[in-house]
N, C-alpha and C positions, 0 to 999 in steps of 0.2 A: 167195764170203761162206759157201755153205752145202756141209756134211761131207752125205757119206752116212747116210741117216737110222737104218738098220741095222745091227745087231751082224754080225760075220762068221758064220757058220753053224759050230755046234759051239764058242762058245764064250760062257762063263756071263756074264751080266749083274751088274754091280754092286748091291749088296743089304745089306741093314741087317745079312743072315748074314753076308757077307763081307765088312763090317768089324769085325765082332763077334770073325770068328775070328783077325783081322788082329790086332785089340787082346789077343787071348788068347795070341800069341806074344809080342807086344811087353812085355806084365808076367812073361811066364814069366820067375821065377826074384827079382822084384822082392819081398821082404816084404810079407804085407797088412800091418803095423799101420806099414810106413812109405809105406805108398801112403794106407793110411786120416788118418794126419799131414798128408802133402802138401794132402789133398782139404780136409779141415776145417781149413787156413790158408789155401787158395787160396778156399775158399765166403767166407771172413771179408776177404779183404784183393782180391780180382780186380777185382770189378767196380764199377767207375767210382770206385775211391778210389788208384788208382797211375799215375802222369803216363804218358804212353807211351814214354818214352824211360827208363823205370826197368822193365824187365818184373820180373813177380813170377815167371815161370817160369824159376826159376834154375837146373838143369840138368837131367839126362836122370829122372831121378827123379820130379821136379816134373812134367815135362813129360808122363812113360807115366802117373801117377795122373792130372793134367788130363783126358789122353785118354780113360782108361776112364772118368770122373765125367759129361766132356761130351758125348762126339763122336757117342755112340750118340743124344741127345738132338736134337744140332743137324744132324746129317747127317737126320734122319725130317723135322724141322721145313724144311727149305730143301728136301729132296726135294719134298714138301708142296704148298710154294711155287712150285717147280718146276712142279710135273705140272699146275698151275691154270695157270700161264703157257704152258706147250705144249699145254694145251687150246683154249686162247684161238686159239693161232700152230701151228696142227699144221704148217706149211711151212719154220718156223723152226728150223734147226740153226747153231747158233754153231760156227764154226771159228776163232775165236779167242777166249778164258777170259782174265779180270782178275779174280784173288780176292783183296780187298782184305782185311786185318789175318786172311788163314786161316788164321794158327796152323798145326796139325796138317793143316788141310785137309779138315774135315768138308763143307764146301761145296763143293769139288773134287772130292769122293766123290757127292756128289750130284748133282752139272752129269754126271759120267759114268752115275749111273743113271737120268739124266731123257736122255740123248742116247747110248746106247750103241754103241760100235763106227766110229761115227766120224774122220774126221781134224782133228783140233783140235789146237794153242797152246796150251798152259795155264799162265800164269804165277801161283803164289802171292806177297803180298806181305807180311809180318809183323817187326815191330821186335824180335820175340825169337828169335834165333837157334837156342837148344834147339829150339825149337817146330817152326824149318822142319827140321834136320836129324835128328827124330824125324818128323815128317811125309812127307819126303823117302824115310824108310827105309820106314815104313809103306804108302806109296802103290808102293814098287819092288816087294811083292808081288803086287800083280796084273796080272800078265803081260798077260791078255786083255785091257786094255783099255790101249795104248801111249799115250793123251792125258792119264791118271792118272800111271800108272809113269813117264812121261818126262816131267812138269813139271817144270817153271822155280821153284825155291825160290829169292826174292830177299828178303834183308834191306833196308826201310824204313821210315822214321819215317812214320807213317800220321799226316801232322797237317796244318796249314797249306800245307805246303810242297810235299802231292802230287802227282806229276806222273804223269799213265797215258798210255799212246799212242795216240794219236789213231786212232779207225777200229777200233777195237776192237769185237768184235759182242755180245760178253755182260760185263759185270760186276755179280758179286758181294759184298753187304759185309753178312755176316752177322754179328748178337751183337758189333755193333763199335761202333758208333754212342752207346752208353751210356758205354765206355772212355773217352771222348773230350769235350774241352772243348766249351764251345756254339759257340765259334769254329771249330775244329777240326770238329768235326760238318759243320757249313756248307759249312767250305771240300772235305771228301772230299766229301761229295755231289754240289756243283757238279764238284771233279773228274770224276766215275764221269759227269757231264751231258755231260762238255764230250767226253769220250773215246770214250762207249758208244752203240752203236743199241739195247740193252736191256739196261736195270738191272732186277735183282733185290736190293731191300734186306730185310732179317727180323731183327728184336727181340725178346724177352722179349712174353710175351701177358699184361704188365702195365698200368694205367696210364700208368705213366712211359714203358714200351717204347711204347706205343700214340702217346704224343704226339711220340714221335722219329719213328716211321713218318710222322703228319702231318705233320710240317716238311719231312721228306722228300720226301712226294711232293708238296703246295704248289711246292717250289723245282725239281724235276722237271716240273711242268707250267709251273710260271715260263720253262722251259728250253725249252717246246716238244714234250718227250715229253706223248705220250696215254696214262691208267693201263689196262693189259690182266686186273690182276688184282689184288687180291678186287673191287676196284669196279668195279660193270658202268657207268660211268660217270669224266668227267673233273672232274665240278664238285663243290663245295665236301660234303666228310663230312656227310650229314644227323645224325650224332650230333652232341649238345649237348655240347661238353667238360666234363667234371667231373661228368656224368651216367653214364658209360658210355664203353665204350670197345671196339673193334672187334680182336676176336681169335679163332683157331680152336684147333686141338687134336692135336696128332700122337699114335697111341698108339707108344712106344716097347717094345719086346720086350727084356727082359734076358738076360743068361747067368748063370751062377753066380756068374763071375768076377767081370762087372758090381755085381753084387749085392752081393759080400763088399768091394767098395770103395768104392759107395756107400754101402752098409749097409739095411736093410729086406730084404721078403721078398718080396714078389710078383713073379710074373714078366715085368712089365711099368708102365709108368708111362705117365702121360700128359705131355706138353709140349705147352704153352699156348706162342704165338706171334704177334705180326703182323706182319705185311706190306705190300709193296708192289711190284708188277709192271710197271716202265712203258717204253715205246718210241717210240722217233724214226724214221722215217722210213718205216717197216713200214706196209704192209696189215692191217688188224684186221678179220678178217670177222664180219658181221651186226654192225657198232659202228654206236650209235644208238639207237633205241626197240623192234630186233630183240632186243640184248645179254640173253643169257639172265642173269636177277637170279639172287644169291649167297646160300645160305643161310648165316646170320651166328648162326646157335645152333643148337643141338644141337634138331633136330625132338623134337616129344613127339609120342608115340604114345598116341591113346587109344582107349577102346572106339568104333572103326566113324570114329574120325579121325583124322588125323594134324595139326597146327599148323607151320607154317612159319613162321617171320621172316625176309624177307626186304628185300633191301637192293635196290631195283629201279632200273633204266634213268634213270628220268623220275620215280618218285612219291614217291622218299624212302623210309624204313623203311614195310613193309607186313607185318601177319601173313595167309597165308592159309590157308585151312581146307579140306583134300584129304578127302573121305566115299568110303564106300564108292560113293555113287551115280556117283563121276568114273571107274570102272571101272580101266581099266589105271593111268592116274594115281594111282591110288588105292596099288594095288602101287609106283609108282614111290616112291611120298612115303614109303613104310613102308620102303623101301631107302636113301631118301637119307641125306645123311650131312652133316655140319655140315663147312660150306664146300666144297660144290659146289653146281652151278648149279641153275636150277630156272626152267624146265621142263628135265628131261634132254632129252638129244638124241636126235631119232628115230634109233631103230634102221634099216639098211639091212635092204630086202628081203632 
């Protein structure tokens, strides 16, 4: 099941810069005005308003604009979720990966970044043929990562009839559930649970996206899965629904081409996302009370102290104040990041 953990010597790993370079080549020759118009239409119509049997990505120009608009942010969000998953299960290296509703393959790029260089069979499923074709073209530019460049891109309706191959090591479902009917959302989550040993689901970091993640989390737990991240437990979420929502943030570098297509002038943006990563039949290190807490809000750094909002393994939501009197822990708190584990893992001597 497990592929080698490290990339062969001399092969550069997949990064956000790798993706941006590939996207720049993709959009070469596409008039900026045409790309911007396509993006505006996609923003207005894409999320949650179009049945899955009627793709709104109509042609290559649409897909190119969509890729420039969304792929860098989706890649960073999924990569962040996978990093948290990998930190909790460092010995897990998927040899088979199915990306459900993968479109142009942002999550597949993120998996290649999380587990570089291993032998892995990758399959991307989506209902939009133009997205699959362009995703394959993009992935084919990364010859250093055979699992990415050699991925299989298959047209499939993402609905209640979805059937996934049993024994798959990892199934990803990113920014997809919001496009589905309630019944299809549940069916897709259940299909992933039947097929996979590990499931990672990512949605926009909005109250609605969080609720979709919570529903998927509940269904995965009911199917026998245990939560790996972000939650340090598999009990009910301690956040009272309707009062707040659990979400995280990923910093996205933007090329000049990306800024031109999306609009705006800043060299970066922050992508807010919610996610759940869960496993079945896999040993989770330090499971139980020893599980590290998760930092669920941006740390507040004040004079001589750092305030951390934590989701804990047994005591729900807690605020921890770390002061200079805590010595090395205080220095670690000043470097702590939203979405990270607390306390940080001990450094090897």
